[in-house]
Every structure is written in structure tokens, then in C-alpha cells.
mmCIF file as Biopython writes it, N, C-alpha, C and O atoms, coordinates in Angstrom:
data_model
#
loop_
_atom_site.group_PDB
_atom_site.id
_atom_site.type_symbol
_atom_site.label_atom_id
_atom_site.label_alt_id
_atom_site.label_comp_id
_atom_site.label_asym_id
_atom_site.label_entity_id
_atom_site.label_seq_id
_atom_site.pdbx_PDB_ins_code
_atom_site.Cartn_x
_atom_site.Cartn_y
_atom_site.Cartn_z
_atom_site.occupancy
_atom_site.B_iso_or_equiv
_atom_site.auth_seq_id
_atom_site.auth_asym_id
_atom_site.pdbx_PDB_model_num
ATOM 1   N N  . UNK A ? 1  ? 0.849   -1.184 0.000   1.0 0.0 1  A 1 
ATOM 2   C CA . UNK A ? 1  ? 0.000   0.000  0.000   1.0 0.0 1  A 1 
ATOM 3   C C  . UNK A ? 1  ? 0.887   1.236  0.000   1.0 0.0 1  A 1 
ATOM 4   O O  . UNK A ? 1  ? 1.804   1.360  0.812   1.0 0.0 1  A 1 
ATOM 5   N N  . UNK A ? 2  ? 0.604   2.138  -0.913  1.0 0.0 2  A 1 
ATOM 6   C CA . UNK A ? 2  ? 1.353   3.389  -1.000  1.0 0.0 2  A 1 
ATOM 7   C C  . UNK A ? 2  ? 0.466   4.499  -0.469  1.0 0.0 2  A 1 
ATOM 8   O O  . UNK A ? 2  ? -0.699  4.610  -0.850  1.0 0.0 2  A 1 
ATOM 9   N N  . UNK A ? 3  ? 1.014   5.311  0.404   1.0 0.0 3  A 1 
ATOM 10  C CA . UNK A ? 3  ? 0.236   6.428  0.929   1.0 0.0 3  A 1 
ATOM 11  C C  . UNK A ? 3  ? 1.083   7.685  0.891   1.0 0.0 3  A 1 
ATOM 12  O O  . UNK A ? 3  ? 2.299   7.624  0.708   1.0 0.0 3  A 1 
ATOM 13  N N  . UNK A ? 4  ? 0.446   8.800  1.062   1.0 0.0 4  A 1 
ATOM 14  C CA . UNK A ? 4  ? 1.163   10.064 1.077   1.0 0.0 4  A 1 
ATOM 15  C C  . UNK A ? 4  ? 0.780   10.942 -0.093  1.0 0.0 4  A 1 
ATOM 16  O O  . UNK A ? 4  ? -0.068  10.591 -0.913  1.0 0.0 4  A 1 
ATOM 17  N N  . UNK A ? 5  ? 1.423   12.085 -0.149  1.0 0.0 5  A 1 
ATOM 18  C CA . UNK A ? 5  ? 1.093   13.091 -1.152  1.0 0.0 5  A 1 
ATOM 19  C C  . UNK A ? 5  ? 1.342   12.618 -2.578  1.0 0.0 5  A 1 
ATOM 20  O O  . UNK A ? 5  ? 0.618   13.019 -3.490  1.0 0.0 5  A 1 
ATOM 21  N N  . UNK A ? 6  ? 2.354   11.773 -2.794  1.0 0.0 6  A 1 
ATOM 22  C CA . UNK A ? 6  ? 2.706   11.342 -4.139  1.0 0.0 6  A 1 
ATOM 23  C C  . UNK A ? 6  ? 2.034   10.045 -4.564  1.0 0.0 6  A 1 
ATOM 24  O O  . UNK A ? 6  ? 2.303   9.546  -5.657  1.0 0.0 6  A 1 
ATOM 25  N N  . UNK A ? 7  ? 1.174   9.494  -3.730  1.0 0.0 7  A 1 
ATOM 26  C CA . UNK A ? 7  ? 0.487   8.255  -4.078  1.0 0.0 7  A 1 
ATOM 27  C C  . UNK A ? 7  ? -0.572  8.532  -5.137  1.0 0.0 7  A 1 
ATOM 28  O O  . UNK A ? 7  ? -1.207  9.587  -5.120  1.0 0.0 7  A 1 
ATOM 29  N N  . UNK A ? 8  ? -0.764  7.599  -6.050  1.0 0.0 8  A 1 
ATOM 30  C CA . UNK A ? 8  ? -1.767  7.731  -7.104  1.0 0.0 8  A 1 
ATOM 31  C C  . UNK A ? 8  ? -2.846  6.684  -6.928  1.0 0.0 8  A 1 
ATOM 32  O O  . UNK A ? 8  ? -2.601  5.600  -6.399  1.0 0.0 8  A 1 
ATOM 33  N N  . UNK A ? 9  ? -4.039  7.019  -7.376  1.0 0.0 9  A 1 
ATOM 34  C CA . UNK A ? 9  ? -5.137  6.063  -7.394  1.0 0.0 9  A 1 
ATOM 35  C C  . UNK A ? 9  ? -5.645  5.960  -8.823  1.0 0.0 9  A 1 
ATOM 36  O O  . UNK A ? 9  ? -5.189  6.693  -9.701  1.0 0.0 9  A 1 
ATOM 37  N N  . UNK A ? 10 ? -6.572  5.069  -9.056  1.0 0.0 10 A 1 
ATOM 38  C CA . UNK A ? 10 ? -7.141  4.897  -10.389 1.0 0.0 10 A 1 
ATOM 39  C C  . UNK A ? 10 ? -7.903  6.140  -10.835 1.0 0.0 10 A 1 
ATOM 40  O O  . UNK A ? 10 ? -8.123  6.327  -12.032 1.0 0.0 10 A 1 
ATOM 41  N N  . UNK A ? 11 ? -8.304  6.982  -9.906  1.0 0.0 11 A 1 
ATOM 42  C CA . UNK A ? 11 ? -9.056  8.191  -10.245 1.0 0.0 11 A 1 
ATOM 43  C C  . UNK A ? 11 ? -8.167  9.389  -10.566 1.0 0.0 11 A 1 
ATOM 44  O O  . UNK A ? 11 ? -8.669  10.419 -11.014 1.0 0.0 11 A 1 
ATOM 45  N N  . UNK A ? 12 ? -6.860  9.277  -10.346 1.0 0.0 12 A 1 
ATOM 46  C CA . UNK A ? 12 ? -5.947  10.385 -10.612 1.0 0.0 12 A 1 
ATOM 47  C C  . UNK A ? 12 ? -5.690  10.519 -12.107 1.0 0.0 12 A 1 
ATOM 48  O O  . UNK A ? 12 ? -5.632  9.526  -12.832 1.0 0.0 12 A 1 
ATOM 49  N N  . UNK A ? 13 ? -5.539  11.757 -12.555 1.0 0.0 13 A 1 
ATOM 50  C CA . UNK A ? 13 ? -5.161  12.025 -13.938 1.0 0.0 13 A 1 
ATOM 51  C C  . UNK A ? 13 ? -3.802  12.706 -13.914 1.0 0.0 13 A 1 
ATOM 52  O O  . UNK A ? 13 ? -3.619  13.728 -13.253 1.0 0.0 13 A 1 
ATOM 53  N N  . UNK A ? 14 ? -2.857  12.133 -14.637 1.0 0.0 14 A 1 
ATOM 54  C CA . UNK A ? 14 ? -1.511  12.685 -14.737 1.0 0.0 14 A 1 
ATOM 55  C C  . UNK A ? 14 ? -1.286  13.168 -16.160 1.0 0.0 14 A 1 
ATOM 56  O O  . UNK A ? 14 ? -1.617  12.467 -17.116 1.0 0.0 14 A 1 
ATOM 57  N N  . UNK A ? 15 ? -0.724  14.362 -16.305 1.0 0.0 15 A 1 
ATOM 58  C CA . UNK A ? 15 ? -0.437  14.941 -17.612 1.0 0.0 15 A 1 
ATOM 59  C C  . UNK A ? 15 ? 1.071   15.130 -17.715 1.0 0.0 15 A 1 
ATOM 60  O O  . UNK A ? 15 ? 1.685   15.779 -16.868 1.0 0.0 15 A 1 
ATOM 61  N N  . UNK A ? 16 ? 1.656   14.560 -18.755 1.0 0.0 16 A 1 
ATOM 62  C CA . UNK A ? 16 ? 3.082   14.705 -19.016 1.0 0.0 16 A 1 
ATOM 63  C C  . UNK A ? 16 ? 3.239   15.545 -20.273 1.0 0.0 16 A 1 
ATOM 64  O O  . UNK A ? 16 ? 2.609   15.262 -21.292 1.0 0.0 16 A 1 
ATOM 65  N N  . UNK A ? 17 ? 4.073   16.573 -20.211 1.0 0.0 17 A 1 
ATOM 66  C CA . UNK A ? 17 ? 4.214   17.496 -21.334 1.0 0.0 17 A 1 
ATOM 67  C C  . UNK A ? 17 ? 5.674   17.797 -21.597 1.0 0.0 17 A 1 
ATOM 68  O O  . UNK A ? 17 ? 6.465   17.974 -20.670 1.0 0.0 17 A 1 
ATOM 69  N N  . UNK A ? 18 ? 6.022   17.851 -22.870 1.0 0.0 18 A 1 
ATOM 70  C CA . UNK A ? 18 ? 7.344   18.278 -23.298 1.0 0.0 18 A 1 
ATOM 71  C C  . UNK A ? 18 ? 7.137   19.234 -24.464 1.0 0.0 18 A 1 
ATOM 72  O O  . UNK A ? 18 ? 6.650   18.828 -25.519 1.0 0.0 18 A 1 
ATOM 73  N N  . UNK A ? 19 ? 7.498   20.490 -24.288 1.0 0.0 19 A 1 
ATOM 74  C CA . UNK A ? 19 ? 7.290   21.476 -25.339 1.0 0.0 19 A 1 
ATOM 75  C C  . UNK A ? 19 ? 7.628   22.866 -24.855 1.0 0.0 19 A 1 
ATOM 76  O O  . UNK A ? 19 ? 8.304   23.036 -23.840 1.0 0.0 19 A 1 
ATOM 77  N N  . UNK A ? 20 ? 7.145   23.880 -25.599 1.0 0.0 20 A 1 
ATOM 78  C CA . UNK A ? 20 ? 7.466   25.273 -25.271 1.0 0.0 20 A 1 
ATOM 79  C C  . UNK A ? 20 ? 6.940   25.693 -23.898 1.0 0.0 20 A 1 
ATOM 80  O O  . UNK A ? 20 ? 5.879   25.243 -23.465 1.0 0.0 20 A 1 
ATOM 81  N N  . UNK A ? 21 ? 7.693   26.558 -23.221 1.0 0.0 21 A 1 
ATOM 82  C CA . UNK A ? 21 ? 7.313   27.012 -21.881 1.0 0.0 21 A 1 
ATOM 83  C C  . UNK A ? 21 ? 5.974   27.729 -21.856 1.0 0.0 21 A 1 
ATOM 84  O O  . UNK A ? 21 ? 5.216   27.579 -20.898 1.0 0.0 21 A 1 
ATOM 85  N N  . UNK A ? 22 ? 5.667   28.509 -22.894 1.0 0.0 22 A 1 
ATOM 86  C CA . UNK A ? 22 ? 4.396   29.236 -22.907 1.0 0.0 22 A 1 
ATOM 87  C C  . UNK A ? 22 ? 3.216   28.275 -22.955 1.0 0.0 22 A 1 
ATOM 88  O O  . UNK A ? 22 ? 2.197   28.508 -22.304 1.0 0.0 22 A 1 
ATOM 89  N N  . UNK A ? 23 ? 3.346   27.210 -23.712 1.0 0.0 23 A 1 
ATOM 90  C CA . UNK A ? 23 ? 2.287   26.209 -23.779 1.0 0.0 23 A 1 
ATOM 91  C C  . UNK A ? 23 ? 2.212   25.424 -22.471 1.0 0.0 23 A 1 
ATOM 92  O O  . UNK A ? 23 ? 1.123   25.077 -22.014 1.0 0.0 23 A 1 
ATOM 93  N N  . UNK A ? 24 ? 3.360   25.147 -21.875 1.0 0.0 24 A 1 
ATOM 94  C CA . UNK A ? 24 ? 3.393   24.417 -20.602 1.0 0.0 24 A 1 
ATOM 95  C C  . UNK A ? 24 ? 2.645   25.185 -19.521 1.0 0.0 24 A 1 
ATOM 96  O O  . UNK A ? 24 ? 1.921   24.589 -18.724 1.0 0.0 24 A 1 
ATOM 97  N N  . UNK A ? 25 ? 2.815   26.505 -19.489 1.0 0.0 25 A 1 
ATOM 98  C CA . UNK A ? 25 ? 2.132   27.318 -18.477 1.0 0.0 25 A 1 
ATOM 99  C C  . UNK A ? 25 ? 0.616   27.246 -18.650 1.0 0.0 25 A 1 
ATOM 100 O O  . UNK A ? 25 ? -0.113  27.140 -17.664 1.0 0.0 25 A 1 
ATOM 101 N N  . UNK A ? 26 ? 0.141   27.303 -19.880 1.0 0.0 26 A 1 
ATOM 102 C CA . UNK A ? 26 ? -1.300  27.222 -20.141 1.0 0.0 26 A 1 
ATOM 103 C C  . UNK A ? 26 ? -1.848  25.861 -19.723 1.0 0.0 26 A 1 
ATOM 104 O O  . UNK A ? 26 ? -2.908  25.781 -19.103 1.0 0.0 26 A 1 
ATOM 105 N N  . UNK A ? 27 ? -1.132  24.798 -20.058 1.0 0.0 27 A 1 
ATOM 106 C CA . UNK A ? 27 ? -1.573  23.448 -19.698 1.0 0.0 27 A 1 
ATOM 107 C C  . UNK A ? 27 ? -1.525  23.265 -18.186 1.0 0.0 27 A 1 
ATOM 108 O O  . UNK A ? 27 ? -2.422  22.652 -17.608 1.0 0.0 27 A 1 
ATOM 109 N N  . UNK A ? 28 ? -0.487  23.792 -17.543 1.0 0.0 28 A 1 
ATOM 110 C CA . UNK A ? 28 ? -0.367  23.706 -16.082 1.0 0.0 28 A 1 
ATOM 111 C C  . UNK A ? 28 ? -1.562  24.384 -15.408 1.0 0.0 28 A 1 
ATOM 112 O O  . UNK A ? 28 ? -2.108  23.857 -14.439 1.0 0.0 28 A 1 
ATOM 113 N N  . UNK A ? 29 ? -1.966  25.542 -15.913 1.0 0.0 29 A 1 
ATOM 114 C CA . UNK A ? 29 ? -3.115  26.253 -15.346 1.0 0.0 29 A 1 
ATOM 115 C C  . UNK A ? 29 ? -4.401  25.449 -15.490 1.0 0.0 29 A 1 
ATOM 116 O O  . UNK A ? 29 ? -5.198  25.387 -14.553 1.0 0.0 29 A 1 
ATOM 117 N N  . UNK A ? 30 ? -4.612  24.837 -16.640 1.0 0.0 30 A 1 
ATOM 118 C CA . UNK A ? 30 ? -5.805  24.006 -16.841 1.0 0.0 30 A 1 
ATOM 119 C C  . UNK A ? 30 ? -5.770  22.778 -15.936 1.0 0.0 30 A 1 
ATOM 120 O O  . UNK A ? 30 ? -6.798  22.376 -15.391 1.0 0.0 30 A 1 
ATOM 121 N N  . UNK A ? 31 ? -4.602  22.189 -15.776 1.0 0.0 31 A 1 
ATOM 122 C CA . UNK A ? 31 ? -4.478  21.030 -14.884 1.0 0.0 31 A 1 
ATOM 123 C C  . UNK A ? 31 ? -4.838  21.412 -13.452 1.0 0.0 31 A 1 
ATOM 124 O O  . UNK A ? 31 ? -5.502  20.647 -12.753 1.0 0.0 31 A 1 
ATOM 125 N N  . UNK A ? 32 ? -4.408  22.578 -13.019 1.0 0.0 32 A 1 
ATOM 126 C CA . UNK A ? 32 ? -4.731  23.032 -11.663 1.0 0.0 32 A 1 
ATOM 127 C C  . UNK A ? 32 ? -6.234  23.225 -11.505 1.0 0.0 32 A 1 
ATOM 128 O O  . UNK A ? 32 ? -6.793  22.915 -10.453 1.0 0.0 32 A 1 
ATOM 129 N N  . UNK A ? 33 ? -6.888  23.736 -12.543 1.0 0.0 33 A 1 
ATOM 130 C CA . UNK A ? 33 ? -8.335  23.948 -12.504 1.0 0.0 33 A 1 
ATOM 131 C C  . UNK A ? 33 ? -9.076  22.639 -12.279 1.0 0.0 33 A 1 
ATOM 132 O O  . UNK A ? 33 ? -10.038 22.584 -11.514 1.0 0.0 33 A 1 
ATOM 133 N N  . UNK A ? 34 ? -8.622  21.583 -12.952 1.0 0.0 34 A 1 
ATOM 134 C CA . UNK A ? 34 ? -9.310  20.295 -12.889 1.0 0.0 34 A 1 
ATOM 135 C C  . UNK A ? 34 ? -8.656  19.310 -11.925 1.0 0.0 34 A 1 
ATOM 136 O O  . UNK A ? 34 ? -9.032  18.139 -11.872 1.0 0.0 34 A 1 
ATOM 137 N N  . UNK A ? 35 ? -7.673  19.793 -11.161 1.0 0.0 35 A 1 
ATOM 138 C CA . UNK A ? 35 ? -6.962  18.987 -10.161 1.0 0.0 35 A 1 
ATOM 139 C C  . UNK A ? 35 ? -6.264  17.771 -10.784 1.0 0.0 35 A 1 
ATOM 140 O O  . UNK A ? 35 ? -6.235  16.686 -10.204 1.0 0.0 35 A 1 
ATOM 141 N N  . UNK A ? 36 ? -5.704  17.983 -11.984 1.0 0.0 36 A 1 
ATOM 142 C CA . UNK A ? 36 ? -4.866  16.977 -12.627 1.0 0.0 36 A 1 
ATOM 143 C C  . UNK A ? 36 ? -3.430  17.232 -12.181 1.0 0.0 36 A 1 
ATOM 144 O O  . UNK A ? 36 ? -3.068  18.364 -11.860 1.0 0.0 36 A 1 
ATOM 145 N N  . UNK A ? 37 ? -2.627  16.197 -12.162 1.0 0.0 37 A 1 
ATOM 146 C CA . UNK A ? 37 ? -1.203  16.350 -11.841 1.0 0.0 37 A 1 
ATOM 147 C C  . UNK A ? 37 ? -0.443  16.648 -13.132 1.0 0.0 37 A 1 
ATOM 148 O O  . UNK A ? 37 ? -0.581  15.936 -14.127 1.0 0.0 37 A 1 
ATOM 149 N N  . UNK A ? 38 ? 0.348   17.698 -13.100 1.0 0.0 38 A 1 
ATOM 150 C CA . UNK A ? 38 ? 1.095   18.130 -14.276 1.0 0.0 38 A 1 
ATOM 151 C C  . UNK A ? 38 ? 2.577   17.858 -14.073 1.0 0.0 38 A 1 
ATOM 152 O O  . UNK A ? 38 ? 3.153   18.217 -13.046 1.0 0.0 38 A 1 
ATOM 153 N N  . UNK A ? 39 ? 3.183   17.225 -15.058 1.0 0.0 39 A 1 
ATOM 154 C CA . UNK A ? 39 ? 4.623   16.956 -15.040 1.0 0.0 39 A 1 
ATOM 155 C C  . UNK A ? 39 ? 5.210   17.475 -16.341 1.0 0.0 39 A 1 
ATOM 156 O O  . UNK A ? 39 ? 4.729   17.145 -17.425 1.0 0.0 39 A 1 
ATOM 157 N N  . UNK A ? 40 ? 6.243   18.281 -16.228 1.0 0.0 40 A 1 
ATOM 158 C CA . UNK A ? 40 ? 6.897   18.820 -17.412 1.0 0.0 40 A 1 
ATOM 159 C C  . UNK A ? 40 ? 8.250   18.144 -17.580 1.0 0.0 40 A 1 
ATOM 160 O O  . UNK A ? 40 ? 9.025   18.029 -16.631 1.0 0.0 40 A 1 
ATOM 161 N N  . UNK A ? 41 ? 8.518   17.703 -18.798 1.0 0.0 41 A 1 
ATOM 162 C CA . UNK A ? 41 ? 9.786   17.052 -19.100 1.0 0.0 41 A 1 
ATOM 163 C C  . UNK A ? 41 ? 10.599  17.959 -20.001 1.0 0.0 41 A 1 
ATOM 164 O O  . UNK A ? 41 ? 10.056  18.614 -20.891 1.0 0.0 41 A 1 
ATOM 165 N N  . UNK A ? 42 ? 11.888  17.995 -19.771 1.0 0.0 42 A 1 
ATOM 166 C CA . UNK A ? 42 ? 12.808  18.808 -20.578 1.0 0.0 42 A 1 
ATOM 167 C C  . UNK A ? 42 ? 13.808  17.886 -21.264 1.0 0.0 42 A 1 
ATOM 168 O O  . UNK A ? 42 ? 14.437  17.040 -20.628 1.0 0.0 42 A 1 
ATOM 169 N N  . UNK A ? 43 ? 13.939  18.065 -22.564 1.0 0.0 43 A 1 
ATOM 170 C CA . UNK A ? 43 ? 14.920  17.283 -23.316 1.0 0.0 43 A 1 
ATOM 171 C C  . UNK A ? 43 ? 15.883  18.198 -24.010 1.0 0.0 43 A 1 
ATOM 172 O O  . UNK A ? 43 ? 16.790  17.732 -24.700 1.0 0.0 43 A 1 
#
């Protein structure tokens, strides 16, 4: 059993994004609105 702030359940939505910073900010704001977890990747 995993517990704590970083634990995920089947009801969690995770968004992974790799792209321009301006687009990342817009997506991050929408994720916050809908309580989705946003992760940004840099390559």
C-alpha cells in the first residue's frame, strides 16, 4: 500500500508534457483547474 502526497489512485489524472514554456504554463493552469497532476519534461 502506498500512501502520502505522491500516491496515485485509479481516479488520478496525470499529464506529461514536453514542449514550449508558454504552452506548458497554459496546460499547467488548466491542470490546476481540474486537479490533474502536471509533469513537465525537458529534453
